N, C-alpha and C positions, 0 to 999 in steps of 0.2 A: 803518697801521691804528691805530685809537684804542686806547689802553691799557685804557680802561674796558670794552672788549668782548673783551679777550683776556687769558687767564691762562695760566700755564705749569704743566703737571703733570710732575714729575720721576719717571721710572721707576727701577726698581731698578738698571738698568744705568747706569753712570756716563756723564755727558756727553750723555745722550739725553733730549730733552724733546719733548712733543707739544702742539700748540695745543689750547686749550679755549675755545670761544666761549660767550658768556653764555647763549645759547639751547640749548646742548647738554645732554645727560644724561651724567653721569659715573658710572662703576662702579669703585669702589676695592676691590681684592682684597688681603686680608691673610692671610698664612700663619702659622697657629698650630698647624701639624700636627707640628712637632718635627723635620722634615727638609725639605730643599728639594723643591719640586714643579715640574712642567713645565706651562707655559701655551701653548696654541695657539689660533688664532682662526679663526672661520668666519663667512661672511656669506651670507645668502640671495640667490639669483640675482636680479639686477635691482634690488637694494637698495644704497644707499650704504654704504660700509664704515666701520670705525673711523677716527677722526682719526689721521693720521700713518702709517696702514697698518702697525701693529705686527706683528712676526714672532714665531714661536715662541721662547720664552725660558724661563729658569729663574728661579723666585721663591724666594729663600732663606728659611729659617725666620725668623720675626719681621719679615719685610720686607713692604712694601705697594707695589703698583703701581696707578696710576689710569689709566683709559682713558675717552676721551670719544667720544660718538657723536652724529651730527647728526640732526635730524628726518628721518624716513623710513627710519631704520636698522632692520634686523632681522637678528639673528645670534646668535652664541654664543661663549663662552670654554670651551675644554676644559681640565680640570684633573686632574692625576694624578701619580703617582710616576714614570711613564714617559709618553712621548707615544704615545697610543693612541686610535683612533676611538671606542672604547666607554667612555672616561673619563667621570666625572661632569661635568656641564655647567651653566654659568650661561647661561640663555637670555633673550632679551628682544627687545622692539620699542619704537620711540619715534616719536611723531608730535607732539612739542611738549608743553609743560607740561600736566599733567592727562591726557595720553594716552600714558603709559608702561606697560610690562608686563614684569615681570622674574620669573623663577622658576628653581628648581633642578631639573634633570632627571636621573634615573637610568634613563630609558627604554632607552637603548642599553646601559648598564651602570653599574657603580659602581667608583670608584677611591679617593676620599677623601670625608669628610663635609664638606658645605658648607651654610651658611645665608646668606641675603641679607636685609638690613634697610634700612629708610628711616624717617625720623622717629621713631627710637627703638623701632620695632616690627619683628618678624621678618615678612617678606613670604612667604618660601618657604624650604624646605630642611629638613635633618635633620642633627643633630650626632652621631648614633650611628655608631660604627665597626662597620659591617656585616661587615667581614672577620673580626671576632672570632667570627661565627656559623658560618664555614666555607662556602665557595662550592661547592655541589655540585648534582646534578641536581634539576630540569631546567636550572638555570643552570650556567655553566661558566667556569672560569678561562681567560682568553684572552690574558693578559699576565703576565709575571713580572718582579720587580724584580731589581736587581743583587745583592740579599741572598738570592736564591733563593726568596723568598716570593711568594705570589700578589699581583699589583699591580692586576689588573682582573678583575672578575666580570661577564661578559656576561649581559644580561637575556633570559631565554627568552620573556618576555611582550611584547616590543616589537611583535610582530605581532598581538597580541590587544587591540584598542582598548578593550574594556570590562573587561579584567582578569579576575579579581582579581590582586593582586600575589602573586608566588611567596613561599614561606616565608622565603627569604633577604631579600627586599626588604620584607616585610610591616611591620616596625617603623617604616618611614619612609613607608608609604602614607598619602596625604592630606596629607603635609607637604612631600615632594618628589614629583615625578612618577615613579611606579614602573611605570606602563603608560600608553598614549597618552591615555586619557580620565580620568586620575586628577586631576580638576579641583579637588579640595580644595587642591591645591598652588599654586593661582593665586588671588590675591585680586582680580583684575580690574585695570582701569586705575587707575593711581596718579598723584597730583598731584606727588609729590616728584621732583626731578631729580638728587638726589645719593644714589646707592645704595652701600651698603657690604656686601661679601660676605666672609665669614670661612671659612677652611679649618681644620677641626680639631674635636675633641670638646669643647674648652673654649669654643667659640663659643656665642653665645646660642641657646637651644633653642626650636624652635617648639612651642607648646602642643599642636599637633595630633599630634605624633609620639607623645605619651604616651596618646592616646585611641584609636589605631588599631593597637595591637600585634597584636590578633586581628581578622582581617577576616572579614566575612560574604560569602558568594558571591552574595547576592541583589543585584539590579540597584540601581545608585545612583539616588537621586531626582533629578529635573531640577534643575539649579543655577539660582539666582537671577541668576547672572552668566553665563548661557549665551552672551550676545553676545561677551563677552570671551574665553570659553573656545573658542568657535568660531573666533575670530580667531587665538587662540594656535595652534590646530592647523593653520590655514592657513599661517601664517608659519614654523612650525617643522616643516612637512612631516609632520604626524601626522594 
C-alpha cells in the first residue's frame, strides 16, 4: 500500500495503532475533564464501522485518541465516567468530503460535557457541567461513579421528539441535542474531515449554549437545514 495514502493514528493504549486512509474522516477525542473517562463505540446496522474496530477503552486525563471512519459510516462514541448506555455521545455520519455530519447528543442522557469543532469553529456541544444543577425529576440518576456521586443523568425527554428540554438539560438546548428534534445542535453537512472533540468545562464553548438557557415551549420554526436534520434522525434512530 502506498505510504501517501496511509497514515497511522496512535491511540492512548501503548503499541496500538489504527490505519487512516486519505479519504477518511478522523475524530480526535481529547480529555480535559480532570479524571479518566470511558469510551465505547457503536455503529448503525448495515453501515461500515470504525477503522480497526476499536473496543471500549479508558481515556486518561489530558490524553487524546483519534479514530478514523470510512465513507458510508454512521455511528457514535459513548463518553462517560462509567460505561453506560445513557452516556453523553459524539454522533456522526460520513459520505466523503463535504458530506460529513457530527454532533453531540444528550438525548439518552448526560455524563460529561463535550464540544466538537472543525476548522476552528465549534460545530456542536455544550461545555457546561450539568451535574452541578442536580439530576432530579423528571430526569433521573441511572449510574453512579466509584466515588459514590451521580455519573449519568438519564433524559426523560428522549421519547418527546419536539421537546422542549427539561430544566436539567435546558442550558445546553440548541447547542447539544437535548431532545430528538433539537436541531439547533446540528450545523448540517460539513466539508472538513478532521474533527476535534473535547471533554470538559475548559473546552471551547458553543455560542448557542448562552442564548438558550431559558427555553420557550412554543414550536420551533422550520430549519433551513431540514434536509440534513432529517438525515441525522434517520441515521441516529431518532
